[in-house]
C-alpha positions in Angstrom: -68.1 46.3 46.4 -64.9 46.2 44.5 -61.3 45.8 45.4 -58.2 46.6 43.6 -56.6 43.8 41.6 -53.8 45.2 39.4 -56.2 48.0 38.4 -58.9 45.7 37.2 -62.4 45.4 38.8 -63.1 41.9 40.1 -66.5 40.5 39.2 -68.8 38.9 41.7 -67.7 35.5 42.9 -69.2 32.5 41.1 -72.3 30.8 42.5 -70.4 27.6 43.0 -67.1 27.2 44.8 -64.1 26.8 42.6 -62.7 23.3 42.3 -60.1 22.9 45.1 -56.5 22.0 44.2 -55.5 18.5 45.4 -53.9 18.7 48.8 -51.0 16.6 50.0 -52.0 13.3 51.5 -52.3 14.0 55.2 -54.8 12.9 57.9 -57.0 15.8 59.2 -56.9 16.3 63.0 -60.1 15.7 64.8 -60.1 18.9 66.9 -61.7 21.8 65.0 -60.0 25.2 65.1 -61.8 28.5 65.5 -62.1 30.5 62.3 -62.6 34.3 62.1 -65.8 35.8 60.7 -65.0 38.0 57.7 -66.4 41.6 57.8 -69.8 42.3 56.4 -68.5 44.1 53.5 -66.4 41.1 52.6 -68.9 38.3 53.2 -71.4 40.1 51.1 -69.2 39.7 48.1 -67.9 36.2 48.9 -69.2 32.8 48.1 -68.8 29.7 50.2 -65.4 29.3 51.7 -63.2 27.0 49.8 -60.8 24.5 51.2 -57.3 23.6 49.9 -53.7 23.6 50.7 -51.8 26.6 51.9 -50.5 29.0 49.2 -46.8 29.6 48.7 -46.7 33.2 50.0 -45.6 33.1 53.6 -47.0 35.7 56.0 -45.3 37.1 59.1 -46.2 35.9 62.5 -48.0 38.1 65.0 -51.3 40.0 64.7 -53.0 39.6 61.4 -53.6 42.8 59.4 -57.1 44.1 59.3 -59.1 45.2 56.3 -58.8 44.1 52.7 -55.2 43.6 51.4 -54.4 44.9 48.0 -53.8 42.4 45.3 -50.4 43.7 44.4 -48.1 46.2 46.1 -44.6 47.3 45.6 -42.0 45.0 47.2 -40.6 47.8 49.3 -43.9 49.0 50.8 -45.5 46.8 53.4 -49.3 46.6 53.4 -51.2 49.0 55.6 -52.2 47.7 59.0 -55.9 47.3 59.8 -57.7 46.1 62.9 -58.3 42.4 62.8 -62.0 41.3 62.7 -63.4 39.5 65.7 -63.0 35.8 65.0 -65.9 33.5 65.4 -65.5 29.8 66.1 -65.6 27.8 63.0 -64.2 24.3 62.2 -61.2 24.3 60.0 -58.4 22.0 59.1 -55.1 23.1 60.4 -52.1 23.2 58.2 -50.6 19.7 58.2 -47.1 21.3 57.8 -47.4 23.9 60.6 -45.1 22.0 63.0 -43.4 25.1 64.4 -44.4 28.6 65.1 -42.0 29.9 62.5 -43.3 27.6 59.7 -46.7 29.0 58.7 -48.7 29.0 55.6 -50.3 31.8 53.6 -53.3 33.3 55.2 -52.2 32.3 58.7 -50.8 34.2 61.6 -48.0 32.9 63.7 -50.6 31.4 66.0 -52.2 29.5 63.3 -55.1 31.9 62.9 -56.2 33.1 59.4 -54.9 36.5 58.3 -57.2 39.2 57.1 -58.7 38.5 53.8 -58.4 34.7 54.1 -60.8 32.0 55.1 -60.0 29.5 57.8 -59.1 27.0 55.2 -56.4 29.3 53.9 -58.2 30.4 50.8 -58.4 34.1 49.9 -61.7 35.6 50.7 -63.9 36.9 47.9 -63.0 40.3 46.7 -59.4 39.9 47.6 -56.6 39.8 45.0 -55.0 36.5 44.0 -51.6 37.5 45.3 -51.0 38.1 49.0 -49.3 41.3 49.9 -45.6 40.9 50.0 -44.0 41.4 53.4 -40.4 42.1 54.1 -38.4 39.1 55.3 -37.3 41.1 58.3 -40.8 40.8 59.6 -40.4 37.0 60.2 -40.2 36.0 63.7 -36.8 35.5 65.2 -35.3 32.1 64.4 -37.9 31.3 61.7 -36.5 29.2 58.9 -36.5 29.2 56.0 -36.8 32.9 55.5 -39.9 33.9 53.5 -39.2 34.1 49.8 -40.5 37.0 47.7 -44.0 36.6 46.4 -44.4 34.5 43.4 -45.6 36.6 40.4 -46.5 34.8 37.1 -44.3 35.9 34.2 -47.3 37.1 32.3 -48.3 39.4 35.1 -45.0 41.3 35.1 -44.0 44.5 33.5 -47.5 45.8 33.6 -49.0 43.0 31.6 -52.4 43.4 33.3 -52.5 47.2 33.7 -55.4 48.8 32.1 -57.0 45.4 31.4 -54.8 45.0 28.3 -52.8 42.0 29.4 -54.3 38.6 28.8 -52.9 37.4 32.2 -54.8 40.0 34.0 -58.2 39.4 32.4 -57.9 35.7 33.0 -57.1 36.3 36.6 -60.1 38.6 36.9 -62.5 36.1 35.3 -61.3 33.0 37.0 -59.5 33.3 40.3 -56.9 30.6 40.5 -56.8 28.3 43.4 -54.0 29.0 45.8 -50.7 27.5 44.8 -49.0 24.8 46.9 -46.9 26.3 49.7 -43.2 26.2 50.1 -43.4 23.0 52.0 -45.2 21.4 49.1 -42.6 22.9 46.8 -40.0 21.1 48.8 -41.9 17.9 48.4 -42.2 18.5 44.6 -38.5 19.2 44.5 -37.8 15.9 46.3 -40.0 14.1 43.9 -38.3 15.8 40.9 -34.9 14.8 42.3 -36.0 11.2 42.6 -37.4 11.3 39.1 -34.1 12.7 37.8 -32.2 10.0 39.6 -34.5 7.4 38.2 -34.2 8.9 34.8 -30.4 8.8 35.0 -30.5 5.1 36.1 -33.0 4.4 33.3 -30.9 6.3 30.8 -27.9 4.3 31.8 -29.8 1.0 31.5 -31.1 2.2 28.2 -27.7 3.0 26.9 -26.4 -0.4 28.1 -29.3 -2.2 26.4 -28.8 -0.1 23.2 -25.1 -0.9 23.3 -25.9 -4.6 23.7 -28.4 -4.4 20.9 -25.8 -2.7 18.6 -23.4 -5.5 19.4 -26.0 -8.2 18.8 -27.8 -6.4 16.0 -29.5 -8.6 13.5 -30.0 -5.9 10.9 -26.3 -5.8 9.9 -25.5 -6.4 6.2 -22.2 -8.2 6.9 -22.1 -12.0 6.5 -19.8 -14.2 8.5 -18.1 -17.1 6.8 -18.5 -20.6 8.2 -15.6 -21.9 10.1 -16.4 -25.6 9.6 -13.5 -27.7 8.2 -15.6 -28.8 5.3 -16.0 -25.2 4.1 -12.3 -24.7 4.3 -11.4 -27.8 2.4 -9.5 -27.1 -0.9 -10.3 -29.3 -3.8 -7.3 -31.1 -5.3 -8.0 -29.3 -8.6 -8.0 -25.8 -7.1 -5.0 -23.5 -7.4 -4.5 -23.8 -3.7 -4.7 -27.6 -3.9 -2.2 -27.8 -6.8 0.2 -25.3 -5.1 0.0 -27.2 -1.8 1.0 -30.5 -3.6 3.6 -29.0 -6.0 5.5 -26.7 -3.7 7.4 -29.5 -1.8 8.9 -30.5 -5.1 10.1 -27.1 -6.2 13.5 -25.7 -5.1 15.2 -22.4 -5.0 18.7 -22.6 -6.6 21.6 -20.4 -5.6 24.5 -20.4 -8.0 27.9 -18.8 -7.2 30.9 -18.7 -9.5 34.5 -19.1 -8.3 34.8 -15.3 -8.1 31.8 -15.0 -5.8 29.4 -13.8 -8.5 26.0 -15.6 -8.9 22.3 -15.4 -8.8 19.1 -17.1 -7.8 16.7 -19.3 -9.9 14.3 -22.1 -9.6 14.2 -25.9 -10.4 12.0 -28.8 -9.7 12.4 -32.5 -8.8 12.8 -34.5 -12.0 13.2 -38.0 -10.5 13.8 -39.9 -7.2 17.5 -40.1 -7.8 17.8 -36.4 -6.8 18.0 -34.9 -10.3 16.7 -31.3 -10.6 15.6 -29.8 -13.9 16.3 -26.1 -14.5 17.6 -23.6 -17.1 21.1 -23.5 -18.3 21.5 -19.8 -17.6 20.5 -20.4 -13.9 23.5 -22.6 -13.2 26.0 -21.5 -15.9 28.0 -19.3 -13.4 28.7 -22.3 -11.1 29.4 -24.8 -13.9 33.1 -24.5 -13.6 34.5 -24.4 -10.0 31.5 -22.7 -8.5 29.0 -23.6 -5.8 25.4 -24.8 -6.1 22.7 -25.3 -3.5 19.0 -26.1 -3.6 16.5 -25.1 -0.9 13.1 -26.8 -0.5 9.9 -25.1 0.6 10.4 -26.5 4.1 13.6 -24.6 4.4 15.9 -27.7 4.1 19.0 -26.8 2.0 21.2 -29.3 0.0 24.4 -28.8 -1.9 24.2 -29.8 -5.6 26.5 -30.3 -8.6 26.0 -29.8 -12.4 25.2 -33.1 -14.3 24.9 -31.5 -17.8 23.7 -28.4 -19.6 22.6 -27.5 -23.1 23.0 -23.8 -23.9 21.1 -24.0 -27.2 18.1 -25.4 -25.5 18.7 -23.5 -22.2 18.2 -26.7 -20.3 20.4 -28.0 -17.4 20.3 -30.9 -14.9 21.8 -30.7 -11.5 21.9 -33.4 -8.8 21.5 -33.0 -5.0 24.3 -34.2 -2.7 23.1 -36.3 0.2 19.6 -36.2 -1.3 16.6 -36.7 1.0 14.7 -40.0 0.9 11.3 -38.5 0.5 11.7 -36.8 -2.9 8.5 -36.5 -5.0 9.0 -35.8 -8.7 6.5 -33.5 -10.4 4.4 -35.4 -13.1 5.2 -34.4 -16.7 2.4 -33.7 -19.1 2.4 -33.9 -23.0 3.0 -30.3 -24.1 1.8 -31.2 -27.6 -1.7 -31.5 -26.2 -1.8 -28.1 -24.6 -4.4 -25.7 -26.0 -4.5 -22.0 -26.1 -6.6 -20.8 -23.1 -5.6 -23.6 -20.8 -5.0 -22.6 -17.2 -1.4 -22.3 -16.1 0.3 -22.0 -12.7 3.9 -20.8 -12.4 6.0 -21.4 -9.3 9.4 -19.8 -8.7 11.5 -17.3 -6.8 11.0 -14.0 -8.6 13.6 -11.5 -7.3 14.6 -14.0 -4.6 11.0 -14.4 -3.2 10.9 -18.2 -2.9 7.8 -20.3 -3.3 5.9 -17.7 -5.2 2.8 -18.9 -7.0 1.1 -17.1 -9.9 -1.6 -18.0 -12.4 -2.6 -17.3 -15.9 -3.4 -19.1 -19.2 -1.6 -20.4 -22.2 -1.6 -17.3 -24.5 0.0 -18.9 -27.5 1.9 -22.0 -28.7 5.0 -22.4 -30.9 6.1 -18.9 -30.2 9.7 -18.5 -31.7 11.9 -17.0 -28.9 15.6 -16.2 -28.9 17.1 -15.6 -25.5 20.5 -15.3 -23.8 21.8 -14.8 -20.3 23.4 -11.5 -21.4 27.0 -12.7 -20.8 27.4 -15.2 -23.7 27.7 -14.7 -27.4 25.6 -17.8 -28.0 21.9 -17.7 -27.8 19.1 -20.2 -27.0 16.2 -20.9 -29.4 12.9 -22.3 -28.5 9.4 -22.7 -29.9 7.9 -21.6 -26.7 4.6 -21.7 -24.8 3.5 -18.2 -24.1 1.7 -17.4 -20.9 0.4 -14.4 -19.1 1.2 -15.9 -15.7 3.5 -13.4 -13.9 7.1 -14.5 -14.5 10.1 -12.4 -13.4 13.8 -12.8 -13.0 14.2 -15.7 -10.5 11.3 -17.7 -12.0 13.7 -19.1 -14.5 13.9 -22.9 -14.4 10.7 -23.2 -12.4 7.7 -25.4 -13.5 4.8 -24.1 -15.5 1.9 -26.4 -14.5 -1.5 -27.1 -16.0 -4.8 -27.3 -14.2 -4.0 -30.9 -13.0 -0.6 -29.8 -11.5 1.4 -31.5 -14.3 4.4 -29.8 -15.8 3.9 -28.4 -19.3 7.0 -26.3 -19.6 10.0 -24.7 -18.0 9.8 -21.0 -17.4 12.7 -19.5 -19.2 12.2 -16.0 -20.7 10.2 -12.8 -20.5 9.8 -9.8 -22.7 10.5 -6.8 -20.5 9.0 -3.4 -21.4 12.4 -1.7 -21.5 14.1 -4.1 -23.8 13.6 -5.0 -27.4 14.7 -8.6 -27.0 13.9 -11.6 -24.8 15.6 -13.0 -21.8 18.0 -11.5 -19.3 18.6 -8.2 -21.0 16.0 -6.3 -18.9 15.2 -6.4 -15.2 11.7 -4.7 -15.4 8.8 -6.6 -14.0 6.4 -8.9 -15.8 4.2 -7.4 -18.4 2.3 -10.6 -19.0 4.6 -11.9 -21.8 6.3 -15.0 -20.3 7.8 -18.0 -22.3 8.4 -21.6 -21.3 10.3 -24.4 -23.0 7.8 -27.1 -23.8 8.3 -30.0 -21.4 8.4 -32.6 -24.2 11.6 -30.9 -25.6 13.0 -30.4 -22.1 12.4 -34.0 -21.2 14.4 -35.2 -24.3 17.3 -32.9 -23.4 17.3 -33.9 -19.8 17.5 -37.6 -20.6 20.4 -36.9 -22.9 22.2 -34.9 -20.2 21.7 -37.5 -17.5 22.9 -40.2 -19.8 25.8 -38.6 -21.6 26.3 -35.2 -20.0 25.7 -33.4 -23.3 22.8 -32.8 -25.6 22.3 -33.7 -29.3 20.7 -31.2 -31.6 18.8 -32.0 -34.8 20.1 -30.1 -37.8 19.4 -29.7 -41.6 23.1 -29.1 -42.4 22.6 -25.5 -43.6 23.3 -22.0 -42.1 20.6 -19.4 -42.2 20.5 -15.7 -41.6 19.5 -14.7 -38.1 18.0 -11.4 -39.2 14.3 -10.9 -38.4 13.1 -10.4 -42.0 9.5 -11.7 -41.6 9.8 -13.0 -45.1 11.2 -16.4 -44.1 14.6 -18.0 -43.3 17.2 -17.3 -45.9 20.0 -19.8 -46.5 23.3 -17.9 -46.2 26.1 -17.6 -48.6 28.7 -18.7 -46.1 28.6 -20.8 -42.9 28.7 -19.1 -39.5 32.1 -17.5 -38.9 32.9 -17.8 -42.6 34.1 -21.4 -41.8 32.9 -22.9 -45.1 29.9 -23.3 -47.4 26.5 -22.4 -46.0 25.1 -25.8 -47.2 27.1 -28.6 -45.7 28.2 -31.0 -48.5 26.5 -34.3 -48.2 24.3 -33.0 -45.3 20.5 -33.3 -45.0 19.8 -30.0 -46.8 22.3 -30.8 -49.7 20.7 -34.2 -50.1 17.2 -32.5 -50.4 18.5 -30.2 -53.1 18.5 -26.9 -51.0 21.0 -24.2 -52.1 22.2 -20.8 -50.8 19.7 -18.1 -51.4 16.7 -20.3 -51.0 14.0 -18.9 -48.7 12.4 -21.4 -46.4 8.7 -20.6 -45.8 7.4 -23.5 -43.9 8.5 -26.5 -41.9 5.7 -29.0 -42.0 2.6 -26.8 -41.3 4.4 -24.1 -39.3 5.0 -20.8 -41.0 8.7 -19.7 -40.8 9.2 -16.0 -40.8 12.9 -15.9 -39.8 16.1 -17.9 -39.2 15.6 -18.1 -35.3 12.0 -19.4 -35.9 13.4 -22.1 -38.2 16.0 -23.2 -35.6 13.5 -23.3 -32.8 11.1 -25.3 -34.8 13.8 -27.8 -35.9 14.8 -28.3 -32.3 11.4 -29.5 -31.4 12.2 -32.7 -33.3 14.8 -35.4 -32.8 17.7 -36.4 -35.0 16.4 -38.8 -37.7 13.0 -37.3 -38.0 11.8 -36.4 -41.5 10.3 -33.0 -42.0 8.7 -31.3 -45.0 10.3 -28.0 -46.0 8.5 -25.5 -48.3 10.9 -23.0 -49.8 11.0 -20.3 -52.5 13.6 -20.1 -55.3 13.5 -17.6 -58.2 10.0 -16.6 -57.2 8.7 -20.1 -57.4 7.5 -22.2 -54.4 8.9 -25.7 -54.0 8.9 -28.5 -51.3 11.5 -31.0 -50.1 11.6 -33.8 -47.5 14.6 -33.5 -45.2 15.8 -36.2 -42.8 17.3 -34.3 -39.8 20.9 -34.9 -38.9 22.6 -34.6 -35.5 25.2 -32.4 -33.8 26.6 -33.2 -30.3 27.2 -30.5 -27.8 27.2 -26.7 -28.1 30.5 -26.4 -30.1 
């Protein structure tokens, strides 16, 4: 016997009952319930009755339809009615969820009896389709809740997937009838379990995010390295730049000079002795030398009025003295600038462009560099055989100390070569290009001692005037003295006594090559009056030498 199942003939039932689907955990009642006996034409094609939970398709309450029900029918057409078979008593397990008359499972009537085509256990009888016939919800008993949902149809059984046996869903259904699906009540249980799982998943996700965030904060796979905060690691060695600067800064002052008309500028100086003398450049204090005002401010912010003790324009050196000096003055130590070597480390301290207590570093780039400088407002120039450094020096650094790696003074920062000026000194206001020049401290010390003692400096001289043109061929002795005031070679002076004449070209002073008049002057001023120097000169194309005992000239007149 065959029955319709989506147009596909159903084969005979298997010899062994299908494996039942797990039922919800519920205790079975002890009282057996009568079960109807299927018709003969049904039992002949059926195997042993299977047990399992109720399926999801609800059936209406009232008399059960008789006869076999089609496997699938249009939703708008109710199944044809048929006389119900005479039930025979048989033990069965009642639906554990059938608490009310309106809440019945698939294959049951409203009275808890199996519907036609179903076994007492709620399983479809052999030869019946896998889907119960859909029934309109209006057929539900009055007051039944929830209303019966439409029959569940697998997605692969829609749109004629199984018609004509061409759909894989239909053939699978024919060969292996599926166990009835859990009922709507079990679906509610599954939904409740799913909701609990989602809540648990949300909590777990939150905990996971919190733990991940904690792990990110405390991650040990970071490539950054934290520095130690122990005091020993932060200790600066006395010979480090930080250590030298820390020790030297309290002895460096920022000088403010103001003329009687209110004009002035800012420079730098440093403590020369405990008596309150400050060593600086002449061009820093020149504007306040006559009726102006001077002040010196220390790195701790304490400010003191000061006065000019003496200045030497040719050397560009000046000494001022603090009024009401503090009692805790610490002079900076003075090094021997003759022992400085090219490449030695240098540290410059000053107030470039008014920025007090600025520290820069570099090296000694050259020694005995002939430099001519001026403050831009005077017809007289300064000459020096300078120490060249690439430490950053700018306007305002003038008069500040140039220190060595021990923190001892090797020179006084005095001039720079700006990029927008062909000369040295105060002509340009561009920034440092790494060409800074300092007066060697040995020369500055000699001048300072003279200024403190007498108020004026003494210059060593050879008693001859030379051309100031940069010829690069040597220093040429002029025909006339400066300003046409007399003979170029002073009668009875050091040069005259050594046999030098006008037109002679001086090529060397001791071992230093002389390329111009300013170079000769600067090199002579590195000595003291009374020193004997060896001069190599050229006359009529022949090179000659002469020993000259340096004379003296007081002041800048």
